[in-house]
SELOKOL-661115 format. One record per residue: residue in three letters; residue number from 1; x, y, z of N, C-alpha, C, CB in turn. Coordinates in Angstrom, 2 decimals, padded with zeros to 5 digits. Glycine has a CB too. Example, Ala and Ser with C-alpha at 12.3 -4.5 7.8 and 13.67 -1.06 7.14 Angstrom:
BEGIN
{node "ALA"; 1; {013.19; -005.69; 007.80}; {012.30; -004.50; 007.80}; {013.20; -003.30; 007.80}; {011.31; -004.47; 009.05}}
{node "SER"; 2; {012.85; -002.25; 007.08}; {013.67; -001.06; 007.14}; {012.90; 000.03; 007.87}; {014.08; -000.60; 005.72}}
END
This chain:
BEGIN
{node "MET"; 1; {000.84; -001.18; 000.00}; {000.00; 000.00; 000.00}; {000.89; 001.25; 000.00}; {-000.96; -000.01; 001.22}}
{node "ASN"; 2; {000.50; 002.20; -000.79}; {001.22; 003.46; -000.92}; {001.03; 004.29; 000.35}; {000.73; 004.24; -002.17}}
{node "PRO"; 3; {002.13; 004.85; 000.93}; {001.98; 005.63; 002.17}; {001.15; 006.89; 001.97}; {003.35; 006.00; 002.72}}
{node "CYS"; 4; {001.07; 007.41; 000.77}; {000.28; 008.63; 000.52}; {-001.21; 008.34; 000.49}; {000.71; 009.28; -000.79}}
{node "ASP"; 5; {-001.59; 007.09; 000.27}; {-003.01; 006.77; 000.19}; {-003.75; 007.01; 001.49}; {-003.19; 005.33; -000.22}}
{node "GLN"; 6; {-003.07; 006.93; 002.61}; {-003.77; 007.10; 003.87}; {-004.20; 008.56; 004.09}; {-002.87; 006.65; 005.02}}
{node "TRP"; 7; {-003.59; 009.51; 003.34}; {-003.94; 010.92; 003.49}; {-004.94; 011.39; 002.44}; {-002.70; 011.77; 003.42}}
{node "ARG"; 8; {-005.27; 010.55; 001.51}; {-006.21; 010.95; 000.47}; {-007.61; 011.03; 001.05}; {-006.18; 009.97; -000.72}}
{node "VAL"; 9; {-008.35; 012.02; 000.60}; {-009.72; 012.23; 001.07}; {-010.64; 012.06; -000.12}; {-009.90; 013.64; 001.73}}
{node "THR"; 10; {-011.67; 011.29; 000.06}; {-012.61; 011.09; -001.03}; {-013.55; 012.27; -001.14}; {-013.41; 009.79; -000.84}}
{node "SER"; 11; {-014.22; 012.38; -002.27}; {-015.14; 013.50; -002.48}; {-016.30; 013.44; -001.51}; {-015.66; 013.52; -003.91}}
{node "ASP"; 12; {-016.72; 012.25; -001.11}; {-017.81; 012.13; -000.13}; {-017.38; 012.69; 001.22}; {-018.25; 010.67; 000.03}}
{node "GLU"; 13; {-016.12; 012.45; 001.59}; {-015.63; 012.98; 002.86}; {-015.52; 014.51; 002.81}; {-014.26; 012.37; 003.19}}
{node "LYS"; 14; {-015.13; 015.06; 001.65}; {-015.06; 016.52; 001.50}; {-016.44; 017.13; 001.63}; {-014.42; 016.90; 000.14}}
{node "LEU"; 15; {-017.43; 016.51; 000.98}; {-018.78; 017.02; 001.00}; {-019.36; 017.00; 002.41}; {-019.66; 016.22; 000.06}}
{node "SER"; 16; {-019.13; 015.93; 003.15}; {-019.65; 015.86; 004.50}; {-018.93; 016.86; 005.42}; {-019.52; 014.44; 005.06}}
{node "ALA"; 17; {-017.64; 017.13; 005.16}; {-016.91; 018.11; 005.95}; {-017.45; 019.51; 005.69}; {-015.40; 018.05; 005.63}}
{node "LEU"; 18; {-017.82; 019.81; 004.43}; {-018.39; 021.12; 004.10}; {-019.76; 021.30; 004.74}; {-018.50; 021.28; 002.59}}
{node "ARG"; 19; {-020.55; 020.24; 004.78}; {-021.89; 020.34; 005.35}; {-021.85; 020.61; 006.85}; {-022.67; 019.05; 005.07}}
{node "THR"; 20; {-020.87; 020.07; 007.52}; {-020.78; 020.26; 008.96}; {-019.94; 021.49; 009.33}; {-020.18; 019.02; 009.61}}
{node "SER"; 21; {-019.32; 022.13; 008.36}; {-018.48; 023.29; 008.63}; {-019.34; 024.50; 008.99}; {-017.60; 023.61; 007.41}}
{node "PRO"; 22; {-018.91; 025.31; 009.98}; {-019.66; 026.52; 010.33}; {-019.53; 027.60; 009.25}; {-019.18; 027.08; 011.68}}
{node "LEU"; 23; {-018.57; 027.47; 008.34}; {-018.35; 028.47; 007.30}; {-019.05; 028.12; 005.99}; {-016.89; 028.63; 007.05}}
{node "ARG"; 24; {-019.90; 027.14; 005.98}; {-020.47; 026.68; 004.71}; {-021.32; 027.74; 004.03}; {-021.29; 025.45; 004.93}}
{node "HIS"; 25; {-021.93; 028.67; 004.78}; {-022.75; 029.71; 004.16}; {-021.92; 030.90; 003.69}; {-023.81; 030.18; 005.13}}
{node "ALA"; 26; {-020.68; 031.02; 004.08}; {-019.83; 032.16; 003.72}; {-018.95; 031.86; 002.53}; {-018.98; 032.56; 004.89}}
{node "LEU"; 27; {-019.24; 030.84; 001.76}; {-018.38; 030.48; 000.65}; {-018.62; 031.30; -000.60}; {-018.56; 029.04; 000.33}}
{node "ALA"; 28; {-019.77; 031.95; -000.74}; {-020.07; 032.71; -001.96}; {-020.98; 033.88; -001.62}; {-020.73; 031.80; -003.03}}
{node "PHE"; 29; {-021.07; 034.82; -002.57}; {-021.97; 035.95; -002.43}; {-023.30; 035.61; -003.08}; {-021.37; 037.23; -003.04}}
{node "THR"; 30; {-024.36; 036.12; -002.52}; {-025.66; 035.90; -003.15}; {-025.82; 036.89; -004.29}; {-026.81; 036.05; -002.12}}
{node "LEU"; 31; {-026.76; 036.63; -005.14}; {-027.02; 037.52; -006.27}; {-027.45; 038.91; -005.79}; {-028.11; 036.92; -007.17}}
{node "ILE"; 32; {-028.20; 038.98; -004.73}; {-028.64; 040.27; -004.18}; {-027.43; 041.09; -003.73}; {-029.63; 040.06; -003.00}}
{node "GLU"; 33; {-026.48; 040.46; -003.04}; {-025.30; 041.17; -002.57}; {-024.48; 041.71; -003.74}; {-024.43; 040.25; -001.70}}
{node "VAL"; 34; {-024.32; 040.92; -004.76}; {-023.57; 041.36; -005.94}; {-024.30; 042.52; -006.62}; {-023.39; 040.20; -006.94}}
{node "MET"; 35; {-025.61; 042.46; -006.73}; {-026.38; 043.54; -007.37}; {-026.29; 044.83; -006.57}; {-027.85; 043.12; -007.52}}
{node "ILE"; 36; {-026.29; 044.75; -005.25}; {-026.18; 045.95; -004.42}; {-024.81; 046.60; -004.61}; {-026.41; 045.60; -002.93}}
{node "VAL"; 37; {-023.76; 045.81; -004.63}; {-022.41; 046.35; -004.84}; {-022.29; 047.00; -006.21}; {-021.36; 045.23; -004.68}}
{node "VAL"; 38; {-022.83; 046.36; -007.24}; {-022.79; 046.93; -008.59}; {-023.58; 048.24; -008.65}; {-023.35; 045.92; -009.63}}
{node "ALA"; 39; {-024.71; 048.31; -007.98}; {-025.52; 049.54; -007.96}; {-024.77; 050.66; -007.26}; {-026.87; 049.29; -007.26}}
{node "ILE"; 40; {-024.11; 050.37; -006.15}; {-023.33; 051.40; -005.44}; {-022.18; 051.89; -006.31}; {-022.79; 050.85; -004.10}}
{node "MET"; 41; {-021.49; 050.99; -006.98}; {-020.40; 051.39; -007.86}; {-020.92; 052.24; -009.01}; {-019.67; 050.16; -008.41}}
{node "GLY"; 42; {-022.08; 051.91; -009.53}; {-022.68; 052.70; -010.61}; {-023.03; 054.11; -010.15}; {-023.92; 052.01; -011.14}}
{node "LEU"; 43; {-023.58; 054.24; -008.95}; {-023.91; 055.57; -008.42}; {-022.66; 056.43; -008.23}; {-024.66; 055.44; -007.10}}
{node "ILE"; 44; {-021.62; 055.83; -007.69}; {-020.37; 056.57; -007.48}; {-019.79; 057.01; -008.83}; {-019.35; 055.71; -006.70}}
{node "ALA"; 45; {-019.80; 056.13; -009.80}; {-019.28; 056.48; -011.13}; {-020.12; 057.57; -011.78}; {-019.24; 055.24; -012.04}}
{node "ALA"; 46; {-021.44; 057.48; -011.62}; {-022.32; 058.49; -012.23}; {-022.10; 059.86; -011.62}; {-023.78; 058.08; -012.08}}
{node "MET"; 47; {-021.76; 059.91; -010.34}; {-021.50; 061.21; -009.70}; {-020.15; 061.77; -010.11}; {-021.57; 061.07; -008.17}}
{node "GLY"; 48; {-019.17; 060.93; -010.37}; {-017.83; 061.40; -010.66}; {-017.52; 061.66; -012.12}; {-016.87; 060.44; -010.16}}
{node "VAL"; 49; {-018.24; 061.04; -013.03}; {-017.93; 061.15; -014.46}; {-018.04; 062.59; -014.98}; {-018.86; 060.25; -015.26}}
{node "PRO"; 50; {-019.08; 063.37; -014.65}; {-019.14; 064.73; -015.19}; {-017.95; 065.60; -014.79}; {-020.42; 065.40; -014.73}}
{node "SER"; 51; {-017.52; 065.51; -013.54}; {-016.38; 066.33; -013.13}; {-015.09; 065.86; -013.79}; {-016.23; 066.30; -011.61}}
{node "ILE"; 52; {-014.95; 064.58; -014.02}; {-013.76; 064.06; -014.70}; {-013.74; 064.54; -016.15}; {-013.72; 062.52; -014.64}}
{node "LEU"; 53; {-014.88; 064.47; -016.82}; {-014.95; 064.94; -018.21}; {-014.68; 066.43; -018.30}; {-016.31; 064.62; -018.81}}
{node "GLN"; 54; {-015.19; 067.21; -017.36}; {-014.98; 068.65; -017.37}; {-013.50; 068.98; -017.17}; {-015.83; 069.32; -016.29}}
{node "SER"; 55; {-012.81; 068.20; -016.38}; {-011.40; 068.47; -016.16}; {-010.57; 068.22; -017.43}; {-010.87; 067.62; -015.01}}
{node "PHE"; 56; {-011.03; 067.32; -018.29}; {-010.31; 067.06; -019.54}; {-010.64; 068.11; -020.61}; {-010.65; 065.67; -020.05}}
{node "ARG"; 57; {-011.81; 068.71; -020.53}; {-012.20; 069.73; -021.50}; {-011.62; 071.06; -021.10}; {-013.73; 069.81; -021.62}}
{node "LYS"; 58; {-010.95; 071.71; -022.00}; {-010.41; 073.04; -021.72}; {-011.25; 074.06; -022.49}; {-008.90; 073.13; -022.12}}
{node "GLU"; 59; {-012.05; 074.77; -021.74}; {-012.90; 075.79; -022.36}; {-012.70; 077.10; -021.63}; {-014.38; 075.37; -022.34}}
{node "GLY"; 60; {-012.96; 078.16; -022.33}; {-012.98; 079.48; -021.72}; {-011.69; 079.86; -021.04}; {-014.08; 079.56; -020.74}}
{node "MET"; 61; {-011.84; 080.28; -019.79}; {-010.71; 080.81; -019.03}; {-009.61; 079.76; -018.85}; {-011.18; 081.31; -017.67}}
{node "ARG"; 62; {-009.97; 078.52; -018.58}; {-008.96; 077.47; -018.39}; {-008.10; 077.31; -019.62}; {-009.62; 076.14; -018.04}}
{node "ARG"; 63; {-008.72; 077.33; -020.78}; {-007.97; 077.17; -022.03}; {-007.08; 078.38; -022.29}; {-008.92; 076.96; -023.21}}
{node "ALA"; 64; {-007.60; 079.59; -022.01}; {-006.82; 080.80; -022.24}; {-005.58; 080.82; -021.35}; {-007.68; 082.04; -021.98}}
{node "VAL"; 65; {-005.75; 080.50; -020.06}; {-004.62; 080.48; -019.13}; {-003.61; 079.42; -019.57}; {-005.10; 080.21; -017.68}}
{node "SER"; 66; {-004.10; 078.26; -019.94}; {-003.22; 077.18; -020.40}; {-002.44; 077.58; -021.65}; {-004.03; 075.91; -020.68}}
{node "ASP"; 67; {-003.10; 078.26; -022.58}; {-002.43; 078.68; -023.81}; {-001.34; 079.71; -023.54}; {-003.44; 079.26; -024.79}}
{node "VAL"; 68; {-001.61; 080.69; -022.65}; {-000.60; 081.69; -022.33}; {000.60; 081.03; -021.64}; {-001.20; 082.81; -021.42}}
{node "GLU"; 69; {000.32; 080.14; -020.70}; {001.41; 079.42; -020.03}; {002.23; 078.62; -021.03}; {000.85; 078.49; -018.94}}
{node "GLN"; 70; {001.54; 077.92; -021.94}; {002.23; 077.09; -022.93}; {003.08; 077.93; -023.87}; {001.22; 076.27; -023.72}}
{node "ALA"; 71; {002.55; 079.07; -024.31}; {003.31; 079.95; -025.21}; {004.57; 080.46; -024.53}; {002.44; 081.13; -025.68}}
{node "CYS"; 72; {004.46; 080.84; -023.26}; {005.62; 081.33; -022.51}; {006.64; 080.20; -022.32}; {005.19; 081.90; -021.15}}
{node "ALA"; 73; {006.17; 079.02; -021.98}; {007.08; 077.88; -021.79}; {007.78; 077.51; -023.10}; {006.31; 076.67; -021.24}}
{node "ASP"; 74; {007.03; 077.52; -024.20}; {007.62; 077.21; -025.50}; {008.65; 078.26; -025.92}; {006.54; 077.09; -026.57}}
{node "ALA"; 75; {008.35; 079.54; -025.67}; {009.28; 080.61; -026.03}; {010.57; 080.49; -025.22}; {008.64; 081.99; -025.80}}
{node "ARG"; 76; {010.45; 080.21; -023.94}; {011.63; 080.04; -023.08}; {012.46; 078.85; -023.55}; {011.21; 079.85; -021.61}}
{node "GLU"; 77; {011.78; 077.75; -023.83}; {012.47; 076.55; -024.30}; {013.19; 076.79; -025.62}; {011.48; 075.41; -024.46}}
{node "ASP"; 78; {012.52; 077.44; -026.57}; {013.15; 077.74; -027.86}; {014.36; 078.65; -027.70}; {012.13; 078.38; -028.81}}
{node "ALA"; 79; {014.25; 079.65; -026.83}; {015.36; 080.58; -026.62}; {016.59; 079.84; -026.07}; {014.95; 081.71; -025.66}}
{node "ILE"; 80; {016.35; 078.95; -025.12}; {017.47; 078.22; -024.51}; {018.06; 077.21; -025.49}; {017.02; 077.51; -023.23}}
{node "LEU"; 81; {017.20; 076.43; -026.16}; {017.68; 075.38; -027.05}; {018.39; 075.90; -028.29}; {016.55; 074.50; -027.46}}
{node "HIS"; 82; {017.91; 077.01; -028.84}; {018.48; 077.52; -030.09}; {019.40; 078.71; -029.89}; {017.37; 077.90; -031.03}}
{node "ASN"; 83; {019.63; 079.08; -028.61}; {020.53; 080.18; -028.27}; {020.18; 081.46; -029.02}; {021.96; 079.79; -028.55}}
{node "LYS"; 84; {018.88; 081.73; -029.14}; {018.38; 082.94; -029.80}; {017.26; 083.52; -028.97}; {017.90; 082.65; -031.26}}
{node "THR"; 85; {017.12; 084.81; -029.00}; {016.02; 085.46; -028.30}; {014.72; 085.15; -029.03}; {016.23; 087.00; -028.21}}
{node "THR"; 86; {013.72; 084.71; -028.27}; {012.39; 084.47; -028.83}; {011.41; 085.40; -028.13}; {011.96; 082.97; -028.67}}
{node "ALA"; 87; {010.21; 085.47; -028.66}; {009.23; 086.41; -028.09}; {007.83; 085.86; -028.19}; {009.31; 087.76; -028.79}}
{node "VAL"; 88; {007.02; 086.30; -027.25}; {005.57; 086.10; -027.34}; {005.01; 087.49; -027.58}; {004.97; 085.41; -026.02}}
{node "VAL"; 89; {004.29; 087.64; -028.68}; {003.72; 088.94; -029.04}; {002.22; 088.89; -028.77}; {004.01; 089.29; -030.54}}
{node "PHE"; 90; {001.77; 089.83; -027.94}; {000.35; 089.94; -027.60}; {-000.29; 091.03; -028.44}; {000.17; 090.24; -026.08}}
{node "TYR"; 91; {-001.51; 090.77; -028.88}; {-002.34; 091.76; -029.56}; {-003.57; 091.97; -028.67}; {-002.74; 091.28; -031.03}}
{node "PRO"; 92; {-003.45; 092.89; -027.69}; {-004.44; 092.97; -026.62}; {-005.76; 093.66; -026.97}; {-003.85; 093.66; -025.48}}
{node "LEU"; 93; {-005.86; 094.29; -028.11}; {-007.09; 095.00; -028.43}; {-008.26; 094.02; -028.54}; {-006.94; 095.80; -029.75}}
{node "PRO"; 94; {-009.44; 094.42; -028.11}; {-010.59; 093.50; -028.09}; {-010.90; 092.86; -029.44}; {-011.80; 094.24; -027.62}}
{node "GLN"; 95; {-010.63; 093.54; -030.55}; {-010.93; 092.95; -031.85}; {-009.90; 091.88; -032.24}; {-010.97; 094.05; -032.92}}
{node "ASP"; 96; {-008.70; 091.92; -031.66}; {-007.67; 090.92; -032.00}; {-007.75; 089.71; -031.08}; {-006.28; 091.55; -031.92}}
{node "ARG"; 97; {-007.61; 089.93; -029.76}; {-007.67; 088.87; -028.76}; {-006.81; 087.66; -029.12}; {-009.11; 088.42; -028.58}}
{node "ARG"; 98; {-005.56; 087.91; -029.48}; {-004.68; 086.81; -029.84}; {-003.26; 087.11; -029.40}; {-004.73; 086.55; -031.35}}
{node "PHE"; 99; {-002.42; 086.10; -029.46}; {-000.99; 086.25; -029.18}; {-000.28; 085.16; -029.96}; {-000.68; 086.15; -027.63}}
{node "GLU"; 100; {001.02; 085.36; -030.18}; {001.77; 084.41; -031.00}; {003.20; 084.26; -030.51}; {001.77; 084.84; -032.45}}
{node "LEU"; 101; {003.76; 083.10; -030.78}; {005.13; 082.78; -030.44}; {005.99; 083.05; -031.67}; {005.28; 081.29; -029.97}}
{node "GLN"; 102; {006.99; 083.92; -031.52}; {007.89; 084.24; -032.62}; {009.32; 083.98; -032.15}; {007.72; 085.72; -033.10}}
{node "GLY"; 103; {010.13; 083.41; -033.02}; {011.53; 083.25; -032.62}; {012.21; 082.10; -033.28}; {011.62; 083.09; -031.17}}
{node "ALA"; 104; {012.97; 081.36; -032.49}; {013.90; 080.35; -033.01}; {013.20; 079.24; -033.78}; {014.69; 079.75; -031.89}}
{node "ALA"; 105; {012.57; 078.31; -033.12}; {011.98; 077.15; -033.79}; {010.56; 077.45; -034.23}; {012.01; 075.92; -032.88}}
{node "GLY"; 106; {010.33; 077.45; -035.50}; {008.99; 077.70; -036.02}; {008.57; 079.14; -035.94}; {008.01; 076.86; -035.29}}
{node "GLY"; 107; {009.46; 080.03; -035.58}; {009.12; 081.44; -035.45}; {009.57; 082.23; -036.66}; {009.73; 082.03; -034.20}}
{node "THR"; 108; {009.67; 083.54; -036.49}; {010.00; 084.40; -037.62}; {011.44; 084.24; -038.07}; {009.74; 085.83; -037.27}}
{node "ASN"; 109; {012.34; 083.75; -037.21}; {013.74; 083.57; -037.59}; {014.01; 082.21; -038.22}; {014.63; 083.74; -036.38}}
{node "ALA"; 110; {013.02; 081.35; -038.20}; {013.19; 080.02; -038.77}; {013.12; 080.08; -040.29}; {012.11; 079.05; -038.23}}
{node "PRO"; 111; {013.74; 079.12; -040.98}; {013.73; 079.14; -042.44}; {012.32; 079.13; -043.01}; {014.51; 077.97; -042.98}}
{node "ALA"; 112; {011.42; 078.38; -042.39}; {010.06; 078.31; -042.92}; {009.28; 079.58; -042.62}; {009.32; 077.11; -042.34}}
{node "GLY"; 113; {009.71; 080.37; -041.62}; {009.06; 081.62; -041.29}; {007.69; 081.44; -040.66}; {008.93; 082.44; -042.51}}
{node "GLN"; 114; {007.44; 080.29; -040.05}; {006.14; 080.05; -039.44}; {006.07; 080.68; -038.06}; {005.85; 078.56; -039.37}}
{node "VAL"; 115; {004.86; 081.07; -037.67}; {004.60; 081.65; -036.36}; {003.50; 080.83; -035.72}; {004.22; 083.16; -036.46}}
{node "THR"; 116; {003.71; 080.44; -034.47}; {002.66; 079.72; -033.74}; {001.72; 080.75; -033.15}; {003.26; 078.80; -032.63}}
{node "SER"; 117; {000.46; 080.70; -033.54}; {-000.50; 081.71; -033.12}; {-001.58; 081.08; -032.25}; {-001.13; 082.39; -034.34}}
{node "TYR"; 118; {-002.03; 081.84; -031.24}; {-003.10; 081.42; -030.34}; {-004.19; 082.49; -030.36}; {-002.55; 081.20; -028.89}}
{node "THR"; 119; {-005.42; 082.06; -030.25}; {-006.55; 082.99; -030.16}; {-007.26; 082.74; -028.85}; {-007.52; 082.84; -031.37}}
{node "LEU"; 120; {-007.58; 083.80; -028.15}; {-008.30; 083.65; -026.89}; {-009.72; 083.16; -027.18}; {-008.34; 084.99; -026.10}}
{node "PRO"; 121; {-010.24; 082.27; -026.34}; {-011.61; 081.78; -026.55}; {-012.63; 082.91; -026.44}; {-011.95; 080.68; -025.53}}
{node "ALA"; 122; {-013.80; 082.67; -027.00}; {-014.88; 083.68; -026.95}; {-015.20; 084.00; -025.50}; {-016.16; 083.17; -027.69}}
{node "GLY"; 123; {-015.34; 085.27; -025.22}; {-015.69; 085.71; -023.87}; {-014.50; 085.99; -022.97}; {-016.53; 084.68; -023.23}}
{node "VAL"; 124; {-013.29; 085.70; -023.44}; {-012.09; 085.96; -022.65}; {-011.34; 087.14; -023.28}; {-011.16; 084.69; -022.57}}
{node "GLU"; 125; {-011.01; 088.13; -022.45}; {-010.30; 089.31; -022.94}; {-009.09; 089.59; -022.08}; {-011.23; 090.52; -022.97}}
{node "ILE"; 126; {-008.15; 090.32; -022.65}; {-006.99; 090.77; -021.89}; {-007.39; 092.06; -021.19}; {-005.73; 090.97; -022.82}}
{node "ALA"; 127; {-007.52; 092.00; -019.85}; {-007.93; 093.17; -019.07}; {-006.75; 094.07; -018.74}; {-008.63; 092.73; -017.78}}
{node "MET"; 128; {-005.56; 093.48; -018.61}; {-004.37; 094.25; -018.28}; {-003.15; 093.55; -018.87}; {-004.22; 094.43; -016.74}}
{node "LEU"; 129; {-002.23; 094.33; -019.40}; {-000.98; 093.79; -019.93}; {000.14; 094.76; -019.58}; {-001.06; 093.55; -021.48}}
{node "ASP"; 130; {000.99; 094.36; -018.64}; {002.15; 095.16; -018.25}; {003.40; 094.38; -018.59}; {002.10; 095.52; -016.74}}
{node "ILE"; 131; {004.35; 095.04; -019.26}; {005.64; 094.44; -019.57}; {006.71; 095.39; -019.08}; {005.79; 094.16; -021.11}}
{node "ASN"; 132; {007.60; 094.89; -018.24}; {008.66; 095.69; -017.62}; {008.09; 096.96; -016.98}; {009.72; 096.06; -018.67}}
{node "LEU"; 133; {007.00; 096.77; -016.25}; {006.32; 097.82; -015.49}; {005.74; 098.94; -016.37}; {007.28; 098.42; -014.49}}
{node "GLN"; 134; {005.50; 098.68; -017.63}; {004.86; 099.64; -018.51}; {003.54; 099.05; -019.00}; {005.77; 100.01; -019.71}}
{node "ASP"; 135; {002.51; 099.88; -019.06}; {001.18; 099.43; -019.45}; {001.08; 099.35; -020.97}; {000.10; 100.39; -018.89}}
{node "PHE"; 136; {000.74; 098.16; -021.48}; {000.55; 097.95; -022.91}; {-000.89; 097.54; -023.23}; {001.54; 096.88; -023.42}}
{node "GLY"; 137; {-001.80; 097.74; -022.28}; {-003.19; 097.31; -022.46}; {-003.87; 097.94; -023.66}; {-003.98; 097.62; -021.24}}
{node "GLY"; 138; {-003.57; 099.19; -023.98}; {-004.20; 099.86; -025.11}; {-003.39; 099.83; -026.39}; {-004.48; 101.27; -024.74}}
{node "SER"; 139; {-002.27; 099.14; -026.38}; {-001.39; 099.09; -027.55}; {-001.92; 098.11; -028.58}; {000.03; 098.69; -027.13}}
{node "GLN"; 140; {-001.47; 098.30; -029.82}; {-001.84; 097.35; -030.87}; {-001.13; 096.02; -030.68}; {-001.53; 097.92; -032.24}}
{node "TRP"; 141; {000.09; 096.07; -030.19}; {000.84; 094.85; -029.92}; {001.87; 095.13; -028.83}; {001.52; 094.32; -031.21}}
{node "ALA"; 142; {002.31; 094.04; -028.19}; {003.34; 094.14; -027.15}; {004.17; 092.85; -027.19}; {002.70; 094.36; -025.73}}
{node "ARG"; 143; {005.48; 093.02; -027.06}; {006.40; 091.88; -027.19}; {007.05; 091.58; -025.84}; {007.48; 092.18; -028.27}}
{node "VAL"; 144; {007.02; 090.29; -025.47}; {007.71; 089.80; -024.27}; {008.86; 088.93; -024.76}; {006.73; 088.98; -023.31}}
{node "CYS"; 145; {010.08; 089.35; -024.44}; {011.27; 088.64; -024.95}; {011.78; 087.62; -023.94}; {012.38; 089.65; -025.28}}
{node "PHE"; 146; {012.21; 086.47; -024.48}; {012.83; 085.40; -023.70}; {014.25; 085.24; -024.19}; {012.03; 084.05; -023.83}}
{node "ASN"; 147; {015.20; 085.25; -023.27}; {016.62; 085.25; -023.61}; {017.21; 083.84; -023.52}; {017.39; 086.20; -022.69}}
{node "PRO"; 148; {018.34; 083.61; -024.22}; {018.96; 082.28; -024.22}; {019.44; 081.81; -022.84}; {020.12; 082.28; -025.16}}
{node "ASP"; 149; {019.64; 082.73; -021.90}; {020.08; 082.33; -020.56}; {018.92; 081.96; -019.63}; {020.90; 083.44; -019.93}}
{node "GLY"; 150; {017.70; 081.93; -020.16}; {016.54; 081.54; -019.37}; {015.79; 082.70; -018.73}; {016.96; 080.60; -018.31}}
{node "THR"; 151; {016.31; 083.90; -018.85}; {015.62; 085.06; -018.30}; {014.62; 085.60; -019.31}; {016.64; 086.17; -017.90}}
{node "SER"; 152; {013.80; 086.54; -018.87}; {012.80; 087.12; -019.76}; {012.45; 088.52; -019.29}; {011.54; 086.24; -019.84}}
{node "ASP"; 153; {011.61; 089.17; -020.06}; {011.02; 090.43; -019.61}; {010.06; 090.12; -018.47}; {010.30; 091.18; -020.78}}
{node "GLU"; 154; {009.84; 091.11; -017.61}; {008.85; 090.94; -016.56}; {007.48; 091.23; -017.17}; {009.15; 091.88; -015.33}}
{node "MET"; 155; {006.50; 090.37; -016.88}; {005.18; 090.53; -017.51}; {004.09; 090.19; -016.51}; {005.06; 089.64; -018.76}}
{node "THR"; 156; {003.00; 090.93; -016.62}; {001.78; 090.62; -015.88}; {000.61; 090.75; -016.85}; {001.59; 091.57; -014.64}}
{node "VAL"; 157; {-000.15; 089.67; -017.00}; {-001.33; 089.66; -017.85}; {-002.52; 089.29; -016.97}; {-001.17; 088.65; -019.07}}
{node "VAL"; 158; {-003.60; 090.05; -017.08}; {-004.83; 089.71; -016.39}; {-005.86; 089.38; -017.44}; {-005.32; 090.87; -015.44}}
{node "LEU"; 159; {-006.40; 088.16; -017.37}; {-007.45; 087.72; -018.30}; {-008.79; 087.84; -017.59}; {-007.19; 086.25; -018.80}}
{node "LEU"; 160; {-009.80; 088.29; -018.31}; {-011.13; 088.51; -017.75}; {-012.16; 087.73; -018.55}; {-011.48; 090.03; -017.74}}
{node "SER"; 161; {-013.03; 087.02; -017.83}; {-014.11; 086.26; -018.47}; {-015.28; 086.17; -017.51}; {-013.62; 084.85; -018.89}}
{node "GLN"; 162; {-016.36; 086.84; -017.81}; {-017.60; 086.80; -017.03}; {-017.34; 087.00; -015.55}; {-018.31; 085.49; -017.26}}
{node "GLY"; 163; {-016.58; 088.00; -015.18}; {-016.29; 088.30; -013.79}; {-015.15; 087.50; -013.20}; {-017.50; 088.08; -012.99}}
{node "ASP"; 164; {-014.69; 086.48; -013.88}; {-013.57; 085.66; -013.41}; {-012.28; 086.29; -013.92}; {-013.70; 084.17; -013.90}}
{node "ARG"; 165; {-011.36; 086.54; -013.02}; {-010.08; 087.15; -013.39}; {-008.93; 086.23; -013.01}; {-009.91; 088.52; -012.72}}
{node "ARG"; 166; {-007.99; 086.07; -013.91}; {-006.77; 085.29; -013.64}; {-005.57; 086.15; -014.00}; {-006.75; 083.95; -014.44}}
{node "LYS"; 167; {-004.61; 086.16; -013.10}; {-003.38; 086.94; -013.32}; {-002.25; 085.96; -013.61}; {-003.05; 087.84; -012.08}}
{node "ILE"; 168; {-001.56; 086.20; -014.71}; {-000.40; 085.40; -015.09}; {000.81; 086.32; -015.00}; {-000.56; 084.78; -016.54}}
{node "THR"; 169; {001.73; 085.95; -014.12}; {002.92; 086.76; -013.88}; {004.13; 085.98; -014.40}; {003.08; 087.11; -012.37}}
{node "LEU"; 170; {004.98; 086.68; -015.12}; {006.20; 086.07; -015.64}; {007.38; 086.61; -014.84}; {006.37; 086.36; -017.18}}
{node "GLU"; 171; {008.07; 085.75; -014.14}; {009.23; 086.14; -013.33}; {010.42; 086.36; -014.27}; {009.56; 085.06; -012.25}}
{node "PHE"; 172; {011.01; 087.55; -014.22}; {012.06; 087.90; -015.16}; {013.32; 087.07; -014.98}; {012.40; 089.35; -015.03}}
{node "SER"; 173; {013.65; 086.65; -013.77}; {014.91; 085.94; -013.55}; {014.85; 084.47; -013.97}; {015.30; 086.02; -012.10}}
{node "THR"; 174; {013.64; 083.90; -014.04}; {013.52; 082.49; -014.46}; {012.75; 082.32; -015.76}; {012.84; 081.70; -013.37}}
{node "GLY"; 175; {011.95; 083.30; -016.14}; {011.14; 083.20; -017.34}; {009.98; 082.23; -017.20}; {012.00; 082.80; -018.50}}
{node "LEU"; 176; {009.61; 081.88; -015.96}; {008.53; 080.93; -015.72}; {007.25; 081.64; -015.31}; {008.94; 079.91; -014.64}}
{node "PRO"; 177; {006.11; 081.25; -015.90}; {004.84; 081.89; -015.55}; {004.24; 081.35; -014.25}; {003.84; 081.71; -016.69}}
{node "THR"; 178; {003.53; 082.21; -013.53}; {002.80; 081.85; -012.33}; {001.39; 082.36; -012.47}; {003.48; 082.43; -011.05}}
{node "VAL"; 179; {000.40; 081.50; -012.17}; {-001.01; 081.88; -012.30}; {-001.60; 082.07; -010.91}; {-001.81; 080.80; -013.10}}
{node "SER"; 180; {-002.39; 083.14; -010.75}; {-003.09; 083.36; -009.48}; {-004.41; 084.05; -009.75}; {-002.21; 084.20; -008.51}}
{node "ASP"; 181; {-005.31; 083.99; -008.76}; {-006.57; 084.72; -008.84}; {-006.30; 086.16; -008.44}; {-007.66; 084.07; -007.92}}
{node "THR"; 182; {-007.12; 087.07; -008.95}; {-006.98; 088.47; -008.57}; {-008.19; 088.87; -007.76}; {-006.81; 089.38; -009.81}}
{node "LEU"; 183; {-008.02; 089.91; -006.98}; {-009.15; 090.45; -006.23}; {-010.06; 091.19; -007.18}; {-008.69; 091.37; -005.09}}
{node "ARG"; 184; {-011.32; 091.10; -006.98}; {-012.29; 091.74; -007.88}; {-012.41; 093.20; -007.58}; {-013.65; 091.08; -007.77}}
END
């Protein structure tokens, strides 16, 4: 006789052990329990989906702030990488409502002569534009220069949209933009 045979358990013995076990009712979930858990998960997902979708959509003020930040970051990057001064040119008048990246890569100094242009979304306007402590809000255009050493002109832009104001400040020593809310 094989010594392992004495430890083998038949299926009948397993079944009788399960029937007498105090845990026999805790082996599975009932259909009702599964349905309740699925319903709770569905409610939580239904409450969270709109806010998640809204965070992915960039509209209005969020898009305008993001575009200004991106243009400044791209201008700084181009200036450093190509060792040439680049600029972001703002056209603050209400009929224009746009700004563009000019300079090393893809700018006016590039062989192709292309300019990356941004347009502010409908309802967003430039309420204030100061460059090197001078007001350019009423000007046809204003240029913010980014230097190859990572520095830039000092700039403050206030964007206005339906009473919401955002201030974007460009630190001259680093050329990095900072966004903050303004007092009304």
